[in-house]
C-alpha positions as CSV (number, residue, x, y, z in Angstrom):
1,X,-10.3,-5.4,28.3
2,X,-11.2,-4.3,24.5
3,X,-8.7,-4.5,21.8
4,X,-8.7,-3.5,17.7
5,X,-6.8,-3.9,14.6
6,X,-7.4,-2.0,11.4
7,X,-5.4,-1.7,8.2
8,X,-5.9,2.3,7.9
9,X,-4.9,2.4,4.2
10,X,-3.8,5.7,5.5
11,X,-3.0,8.9,3.4
12,X,-4.6,6.8,0.2
13,X,-8.2,7.1,0.8
14,X,-10.2,9.9,-0.3
15,X,-10.6,12.6,1.9
16,X,-8.0,11.5,4.5
17,X,-8.0,14.4,6.7
18,X,-11.6,13.6,7.6
19,X,-11.4,10.2,7.9
20,X,-8.2,10.8,10.3
21,X,-10.6,13.1,12.5
22,X,-13.5,10.3,12.4
23,X,-10.7,7.6,13.6
24,X,-9.3,10.0,16.3
25,X,-13.1,10.7,17.5
26,X,-14.2,7.0,17.5
27,X,-11.0,5.8,19.4
28,X,-11.2,8.7,22.0
29,X,-14.7,7.3,22.8
30,X,-13.9,3.8,22.8
31,X,-10.7,4.2,24.7
32,X,-9.6,0.7,23.6
33,X,-6.7,-1.0,25.9
34,X,-4.3,-2.0,22.7
35,X,-4.7,-1.3,19.0
36,X,-2.8,-2.8,16.1
37,X,-2.8,-0.5,12.9
38,X,-1.4,-1.2,9.4
39,X,-0.5,0.5,6.5
40,X,0.4,3.2,8.5
41,X,2.0,5.4,6.1
42,X,4.4,8.8,6.3
43,X,6.1,10.6,3.3
44,X,9.1,9.4,2.4
45,X,12.2,11.9,3.3
46,X,10.2,13.8,5.3
47,X,11.8,15.7,8.3
48,X,12.2,13.6,11.4
49,X,9.9,14.6,14.8
50,X,10.0,13.8,18.3
51,X,7.2,12.6,20.4
52,X,7.3,12.1,23.9
53,X,5.0,9.0,23.8
54,X,6.6,6.8,21.0
55,X,8.5,3.9,21.7
56,X,11.1,3.0,19.4
57,X,11.2,-0.7,18.6
58,X,14.4,-2.4,18.4
59,X,15.0,-3.0,14.5
60,X,16.5,-6.0,12.9
61,X,16.3,-3.6,9.4
62,X,15.3,-0.4,8.2
63,X,15.2,1.8,11.2
64,X,13.3,4.8,9.6
65,X,12.7,7.8,11.8
66,X,9.0,9.4,12.5
67,X,8.0,12.1,10.0
68,X,5.3,14.7,10.8
69,X,3.1,13.3,8.5
70,X,3.4,9.7,10.2
71,X,-0.2,8.8,10.4
72,X,0.2,7.0,13.9
73,X,2.0,10.2,15.1
74,X,-0.7,12.6,14.0
75,X,-3.3,10.1,15.0
76,X,-1.7,9.9,18.8
77,X,-1.7,13.8,18.5
78,X,-5.3,14.2,18.0
79,X,-6.2,11.8,20.5
80,X,-4.0,13.7,23.1
81,X,-6.0,16.9,22.0
82,X,-9.6,14.7,22.8
83,X,-7.8,14.1,26.4
84,X,-6.9,10.6,25.5
85,X,-3.3,9.6,26.0
86,X,-1.6,6.7,24.0
87,X,1.9,5.1,24.0
88,X,2.8,3.9,20.7
89,X,5.5,2.4,18.7
90,X,6.0,2.0,14.8
91,X,8.1,0.1,12.4
92,X,8.7,0.8,8.9
93,X,8.3,-2.4,6.3
94,X,8.6,-1.4,3.1
95,X,8.0,1.4,0.5
96,X,4.4,2.0,-1.1
97,X,2.9,3.8,-3.6
98,X,6.4,5.0,-4.5
99,X,5.8,7.6,-2.3
100,X,5.3,6.3,1.3
101,X,7.5,4.7,4.0
102,X,4.6,1.8,5.0
103,X,4.8,0.4,8.2
104,X,3.2,-1.1,11.5
105,X,2.0,0.1,14.5
106,X,0.8,-0.7,18.1
107,X,-1.1,2.0,20.4
108,X,-1.4,1.0,24.2
109,X,-2.7,2.7,27.3
110,X,0.6,1.9,29.2
111,X,4.4,2.1,28.3
112,X,5.4,-1.3,26.7
113,X,8.8,-2.3,25.2
114,X,9.0,-3.2,21.4
115,X,11.0,-5.1,18.6
116,X,10.5,-5.8,15.0
117,X,11.4,-8.8,13.1
118,X,11.8,-9.3,9.2
119,X,9.4,-12.3,8.6
120,X,9.5,-12.5,4.5
121,X,11.7,-14.2,2.2
122,X,12.5,-10.7,0.7
123,X,14.2,-8.5,2.9
124,X,14.7,-5.5,0.1
125,X,12.9,-2.1,1.5
126,X,11.6,-1.4,-2.2
127,X,10.0,-4.7,-2.3
128,X,6.3,-4.7,-1.6
129,X,6.4,-8.1,-0.5
130,X,8.9,-7.4,2.3
131,X,6.6,-8.0,5.9
132,X,7.6,-7.3,9.4
133,X,6.1,-8.0,12.5
134,X,6.0,-5.4,15.3
135,X,5.7,-6.9,18.9
136,X,5.1,-5.4,21.7
137,X,5.6,-6.5,25.6
138,X,2.8,-4.9,27.6
139,X,1.3,-4.8,31.3
140,X,-2.0,-3.7,32.0
141,X,-3.6,-4.1,35.5
142,X,-0.7,-6.6,36.5
143,X,-1.4,-8.7,33.4
144,X,1.3,-9.4,30.7
145,X,0.5,-9.4,26.9
146,X,2.7,-10.4,24.3
147,X,1.3,-8.3,21.5
148,X,1.8,-8.7,17.8
149,X,0.8,-6.4,14.8
150,X,1.0,-8.1,11.6
151,X,0.7,-7.4,7.9
152,X,1.1,-10.5,6.1
153,X,1.6,-11.2,2.3
154,X,-0.8,-13.2,0.2
155,X,-0.9,-17.1,0.1
156,X,1.0,-16.7,-3.5
157,X,2.1,-14.1,-5.7
158,X,1.5,-13.9,-9.3
159,X,4.1,-16.3,-10.5
160,X,2.5,-19.1,-8.2
161,X,5.6,-18.6,-5.4
162,X,4.4,-19.0,-1.8
163,X,4.7,-15.7,0.2
164,X,2.2,-16.3,3.7
165,X,3.6,-19.7,4.3
166,X,7.2,-18.2,4.9
167,X,6.0,-14.9,6.9
168,X,3.7,-17.0,9.3
169,X,6.6,-19.8,10.0
170,X,9.0,-17.2,11.1
171,X,6.2,-15.4,13.0
172,X,5.6,-18.7,14.7
173,X,9.2,-18.9,15.8
174,X,8.3,-15.5,17.9
175,X,5.1,-16.3,19.7
176,X,6.5,-18.5,22.5
177,X,3.0,-19.7,24.0
178,X,4.9,-21.2,27.1
179,X,5.8,-17.6,28.2
180,X,4.0,-16.0,31.2
181,X,2.3,-13.5,29.0
182,X,-1.1,-13.8,27.0
183,X,-0.8,-13.6,23.1
184,X,-2.8,-11.4,21.1
185,X,-2.0,-11.5,17.3
186,X,-3.8,-8.9,15.2
187,X,-4.1,-7.6,12.1
188,X,-4.2,-8.0,8.3
189,X,-3.3,-11.5,7.4
190,X,-4.5,-11.2,3.6
191,X,-6.1,-14.6,3.8
192,X,-9.6,-15.5,3.4
193,X,-11.1,-17.5,6.2
194,X,-13.4,-19.3,3.7
195,X,-10.7,-20.6,1.6
196,X,-9.4,-24.2,2.5
197,X,-5.8,-25.6,2.8
198,X,-4.4,-21.8,2.6
199,X,-3.5,-19.3,5.1
200,X,-6.0,-19.6,7.5
201,X,-6.0,-23.2,7.8
202,X,-2.3,-23.0,8.2
203,X,-2.5,-20.8,11.0
204,X,-5.2,-22.9,12.9
205,X,-3.0,-26.6,12.2
206,X,0.3,-25.0,13.4
207,X,-0.9,-22.8,16.1
208,X,-3.1,-24.8,18.1
209,X,-2.5,-22.5,21.1
210,X,-4.5,-20.0,19.6
211,X,-8.0,-19.0,19.0
212,X,-9.4,-16.9,16.5
213,X,-11.6,-14.4,18.4
214,X,-14.3,-14.5,16.0
215,X,-14.8,-18.0,16.1
216,X,-14.6,-18.0,19.8
217,X,-16.6,-14.9,20.8
218,X,-19.8,-15.6,22.4
219,X,-21.4,-12.6,20.6
220,X,-20.5,-12.0,16.7
221,X,-21.3,-8.7,15.3
222,X,-20.5,-8.4,11.4
223,X,-18.0,-11.4,9.7
224,X,-16.7,-9.7,6.0
225,X,-13.6,-7.1,6.7
226,X,-13.5,-6.2,2.8
227,X,-16.7,-6.2,0.6
228,X,-15.1,-5.3,-2.7
229,X,-12.2,-5.1,-5.0
230,X,-9.2,-3.7,-3.1
231,X,-5.6,-3.2,-3.6
232,X,-3.8,-6.4,-3.9
233,X,-7.2,-7.8,-4.2
234,X,-7.9,-6.8,-7.8
235,X,-10.4,-8.6,-9.8
236,X,-12.1,-9.9,-6.4
237,X,-15.4,-8.7,-5.6
238,X,-16.9,-10.9,-3.2
239,X,-16.8,-10.3,0.8
240,X,-13.9,-11.8,2.8
241,X,-12.9,-12.1,5.9
242,X,-9.1,-11.6,5.8
243,X,-8.4,-9.3,9.4
244,X,-8.3,-11.1,12.3
245,X,-7.3,-11.2,15.9
246,X,-5.9,-14.1,17.6
247,X,-5.6,-14.9,21.0
248,X,-4.1,-17.2,23.4
249,X,-5.9,-19.9,25.1
250,X,-6.3,-18.3,28.4
251,X,-8.0,-15.5,27.0
252,X,-11.9,-15.6,26.6
253,X,-13.7,-13.5,24.0
254,X,-16.8,-12.0,25.1
255,X,-17.6,-10.3,21.8
256,X,-16.0,-9.6,18.5
257,X,-17.4,-7.2,16.3
258,X,-16.5,-5.6,12.9
259,X,-16.2,-1.7,12.9
260,X,-15.7,1.2,10.4
261,X,-18.0,-0.6,8.4
262,X,-20.4,2.0,7.9
263,X,-23.0,0.7,10.3
264,X,-22.3,2.2,14.2
265,X,-19.2,4.0,12.6
266,X,-18.0,5.4,9.5
267,X,-16.0,3.5,6.6
268,X,-12.4,5.0,7.1
269,X,-10.3,2.5,5.1
270,X,-10.7,-0.3,2.1
271,X,-10.6,-2.6,5.0
272,X,-13.1,-2.8,8.1
273,X,-11.8,-3.3,11.6
274,X,-12.3,-5.7,14.0
275,X,-12.9,-5.2,18.0
276,X,-12.5,-7.7,20.4
277,X,-14.1,-7.5,24.2
278,X,-11.8,-10.1,26.2
279,X,-12.1,-11.7,29.6
280,X,-8.4,-12.5,30.8
281,X,-8.0,-15.6,32.9
282,X,-4.8,-15.6,35.4
283,X,-2.2,-18.2,35.3
């Protein structure tokens, strides 16, 4: 089984149409079983469209309709044109760059059910610190998965108020490790794995039933998922690992690889992606 997470930074990059085509080309070749995407944008106020493979999530707040330039919608259509079908869900999280509904998405080879949950202290759609997680219940080859696409806030804001802790604690309540489903939590955690006593350590401490796929992998290829100053990390120029795949303890990780980093695949975002090859134990 092969999974991917990627913060797409969609429509904000230079030459966005070209990068969308490059992403579709690579996904069509790789045929991932499950994909988690973040910063999946669409223009505010666009006309709503219908798509036959879209799965509306059960929404707590901000049920925004899919519009023609929704990045995930366009990606799924381009994949369909390449002979690859994905079922997908998307949840709007907040307004970004004053012009986009920014959201998170999950793509799967098989149909699923989904819901989204607000996990941030703030619940105002116009506030960039408003955060949701998208949760999908997927069955592949008779095996159940409980999948989360996440895009959390930083450890603290500029005034020193804690952000990530609340996001994570509310997400933790939804994970349910005792259920008969394999956990996958994938996305942009906005916390550097090398910094002690902050977000990464909090996840490891509070969720011992999860494994960082990078740490657990038999083979690792690459490490950093950002290598320069980017939106939200102004003034930070060093390499960081802030995008993760966490898996339940019944999942073995064969390979964890950084992708879309300019080596094997082109760079299409200010984040690199993370790919994991998984072996699933049965209960």
